[in-house]
N, C-alpha and C positions, 0 to 999 in steps of 0.2 A: 664731875661725876660721870661724864661721858667722853669717849675717845672719838675724835673725828676720823673717819675712815676714807671717804672719797671726797669730793667736791667741797666748795665753800659757799657761803651765803649767810643771810640772816633773815629771821622771820620778822615781818611787819604786819601790823593790824590791817592796814588797807593799802592797796596799790595806789601810788601817786597818780594824779591825772596825767594821761599821756604816757604812762609807764610802758617801756618796751619789754614785753615778756620774753622776747627772743634772747635777751641778754641776762635774764634772771638765772641764777644757779641754785642748786640744791645741796644742802649739807646733810650728809648721812652720819648719824651717831650710832655706833654699836653699843648697846647697853647690856647685852648678854649674848650667849651663844645663838639665840634664836629671836632676839628682839632688837629692832632698830627704830629710831625716830628720824623723821625727815623734816628739816627746816628750810623754808623758802620765803617767798614774798607773802604768802598767805599764812593760814594757821598751821601749827605743828601737827604732823601726821605720825601714826604709829604703824609698824609693820612687824607682824609675827610670822615666822617662817617655820617650815617643817615638811615632812613627807605627806601630810594631809592637804597641803596647799597653803597659800598665803592668806592671812587674815589682816585686814587693814582698818585703820581708824582715820576718817576724813580724807579729802582728796584735792584740796587747794582750789584755785580759781579755774573757771572754764577754759581760759586762754592757756592754762598751764597743764591741763589734764593729760595730754599725750606725753609731755615731758616727764610727768610723774609716773605714768605707766612704764616708760622706758627706764626710768631710774630704778623702779622696783625690780625689773628684770635683771638688773645688774646685781641686785642683792640675792635673788633666788630665781632659778629657772622654772619653778613651779607656778601654776596659774593662781591668780588672785581669786579665791573662791567667794570670800565674803568681805564686804566693806560696810562699816557702821559710821553714821554721821553723829557727831556730838551735838550739833544744833544746825539751824537752817542757813546761816549766812554764807554768801557766795564764796568767801575765801576758805570755806571748809567743805562745801557741797558742789562747787562749780565743776570739779573734775569727775563727778560721779558718772556722767554719761560716757566719758572716755573708757572707764572701767566696765560699765554695763555692756558696752558694745563688744567687749572681749569675752563676755560670759559671766562676769562677776555679779553676784546677787547683792544688791544694796539694801541695807536695813536702816530703819529710823523709827522714831516715835511717830504715832498717828498725827500729832499736831504739826510736826515738822513737814511731813508730806503735804498736809493740807495747806500750810502756809506757802510752800513752794508753788503749789498749783493755784493758790489764791493770794498773791502777795499784797502786803500792806504798803502804804506810802513810807518812803525812807525819810531821813532827816531833812532833806531838801523839799519834801512834799511830793516828789516824783514817785510813781508806782513802777517798779521793775516789771519786765515781762514775765508772764507765768511760765513755769517749767512744764514741760510735756514729755511724753514718751520715756526714753532712756534716762532723762534727767531727773525722773521721779523715782524714789525708792520703791523696790518691788515688794518688800515685806515690811509691815509696820507692827508695832507692839504698844501696849499700854502699861504693862507691869514689867517686873524684872525678867531678864532672859539670861540663860547661861549657854555658852558655846563650849564644846569639848573638842579641841582641835590641836594638833601638833604637840600632844602631851601637856597641854595647858588647859586651864579652866578660866574662861573669860566671862566676867559678870557685867551685864548691861543693867545699870541702875537708873531708872528715871528720876530726874530732879525737876520738881514741878515749879513752874513760873519763877525762874531764877534769872539767868541772862535772857532767856526767851521762855516760852511755854512748852518747848520741845527738846529740852536739854537731856543729855544722857551722860552719866559718869561711868567710866569703863575701867574695870579692875582686872589685871592679869595676875591671878593668884600666885602661881609658882614663881613668876618673875618679880612679884611684889612691886608692880608698877601700876600707878593710878593716872588715868588721863581724864582731865576735867573739862575739856572744851573751854569755852570762854566765861563760864560762871566764876572761874578763878583764873587770873592771869598774873604772871609775876612781873609784868610791866604795867604801869599806869594804875589809876584808881579804878574801882569796880565799875562795871557797865551794865545797867539794867535797860534792855531794849523794850521799853514799855509799849511801843507800837506793835511789838510781836509777842506780847504776853509776859515780859519780864517784870519782876517785882522785887521790892526790898526784902520782904519777909521770905520769899522764896529763895533769894540769894543767900540770906543768912542761914536758912535751913540747909541749903546745898553745901555751904562751907562747913556747917556743923557735921553733916554726914561724911564729908571728905576727911575732916579732922578725926572723926571717930574710926575711920577705916585705916588710918595711917599708923603703921608701926614705926619703930626706931630706925629701920633701914628702908622704908618705903620710898621709892623714887616717884616724885610727882611731876608729871609732864603737863604743863598748862597749855591752854589754847594758843597763847603767845608768850614769849619770854623764856628765860633759862629754866632748866630743870631744877627743882627745889625739893625740900622735905617738909614735914609736917609743920615746923615752926613758921614757915612763910605763910601757910594758910591761916594759922592761928593769928599771926600779926595782921593779916588783912581783915579777918573777922573782927578783931579788936578795934582796928582803925575805923571800920565801917560803923561799929556801934558808937564810938566816940563822936564821930562827925555827924552821925544821925541825931544824936542827942543835942549837939550844938545847933544844928539847923532847926530842930523842933523847937528849941528855946527861942530862937530868933523869930520863927513864925508866930509863936505865942505872943511875942512882943509887938506883932503887927508889921514886921519887916517884909518888904516885897522881895521877889526873886532877885531883882537887880541889886538891892541892898545887901542881901545875903552873899551874893557873889563878890560884891565890893568889899565886904567884911573879911573875906578870905579865911574861912574857918578851917581850911586844910593847911594853913601856912606852916605849922610846926611839924607837919609830916612831909612836906614837899621835898626836902633834902634826902629823905629816905626812899622816895617813890620814883623809880625810873619813869620818864615821860610824864612827870607830874604837870608840867606847864601845859601840855596839850590835852590832858584828861581831867584836870581839876574842875573846870567850869562845867563840863558835861556831867560829871558826877553830882555836883551841887545842884544843877538844873533838874536832874532826875530825882534826887532826894527831895527837893522842894516840891516838885509836882506830886510825888507820892505822899508826902506828909501833909501837904495842904489838902489834898483830896480826902485824906482820912480824918480831917477835923470834924 
């Protein structure tokens, strides 16, 4: 669905330990006359261009921020006026400061800014350093927001307690492009960051909203993975419901988390899910915790 224009590279959910950011490259995909996606080591970014200036979605890792700034200049000589974060994780927000230092106004949900300034412990139990100054969004919002820029109408739609509690779904109406951030990814099983307000019901609600917004030609750009269409979101919603019900039944039988994981209730989906091996246990652990707590 996209034509590669400049550079090469591939998006990954997390930078490997000791990763050399100086060797990372950026893939630029031209999706229309004025819209591009950028893929790199972090989350997929969006770039809308025009005479009003550049509108961006997400900004990769902090170590990569300046390289993203330079890449956007290759697409458009206009300044980046606005940047919106889909959620708080560093592979999407780390580069914010590099853009803010050039005069870009960064927008996010209220919850996202708060969690950047007051971080929770990660999967290892370590608490990351708090963001300050230019690393924090300047403008925050609670409800829907619409930008009118570059002949486009860009809708920011809050998605509550899905991947995190600060997610935003972004729709470019004229381009018919939907950017989901990480509450939908076309690689791996769903990921509910419960330490940062994510939840199963919120995830399902977010997928339902995205499905409802998709037309037959809508391009869906996930937080990670290849661009897809509505059918891929429907498939992930259906998969989530099936595995949820399986895990709920196992909990009802008195099975422990370890027993549920050993039973491998995702087995018949693994061949269809890219990166299934590395994300199945995480998904089952999150489901177990969520469903067990709801008993």
